N, C-alpha and C positions, 0 to 999 in steps of 0.2 A: 597468378601463374598463367603463362601463355601456353597454349597447346603446341606440342612439337610439330604436329602436322594437321593444321586446321582444314576443314572441308571447304571445297570451292563454293562460292556464292551461287553458282548455277544449280547446286543441289540443295540449297536451303529451303525449308518449308515455307510456303507462301499462304498457309491457312490460319495464321495468327498464333501459331505455337511459339511460346517464348524460347529463345535460344541465346547462347553466349556468342556475341559478335566481336570480332577482332577489328579494331580501328586504330588509327595512328597513335592514340594515347594509351592503349592497353585493350581492355575488354569490358563490355557492358552487356546487360541483359536487355534484349529487345525483341519485338515481334513485328511481322510484316502486316501492314494495313493496306487494304485495297481502297480505291476511291469509293466503291459501293459500301464497304464496311464502315468507312468514316461517315458517309451520308446517313446510313441507318442508325449509327450511334449518336452523332452530333447534330443531325438535321441538315438543312440546306447550307451550302457553302462551296467554296472552290477548293477541292481536295485533289491530291494526287497519290498514286501508289507509292509506298516507301516503308523504310524501316524506322521504327520509333521506339524510344526508351519505354520500357514497361512501366517505370514509376513516374514518367513525365511525358504524356502523349503529345506534347507540343514540340519536343526535341526530336527532329528528324536526323538520322545518321546517313550521311552521304559517303559512298564508296567504301563500305566495309570490305576487307580483303579476305575474310574467311569466317567460319563459324564452327561451333560444336554444340551438340545437344547438352542440355543441363544434366548434371550427374546426380543431383539431389531430387527427392520427390517433391520438395517445396521450394519456393523462392520468397524472400521477404519483399513486400511491395508496400511502401508508405505505411509502415508499422502494422501491416496485416500479413498473415501467412496465406498464400494462394497455393492451392494444390495443383500440381501439374498432371495428376492422374485423373482419369474420368471417373 
């Protein structure tokens, strides 16, 4: 189900918080990764800032047109439940 009024990408959290992104094919759960966060997590390499799928960190999402916060306290990721609450 697509949000009736998705939030603009300029207001999306860039701290790695998972959100629902709206893209041309529907919606996906993704988070923003900075170049520095990638380097800390994966080691040396040629990285760039961008939105990546939560369940597949090699799939970068170009040009999402909106976002909304996740409405559930948990999200399923690769057969594991990941809490979104601190």
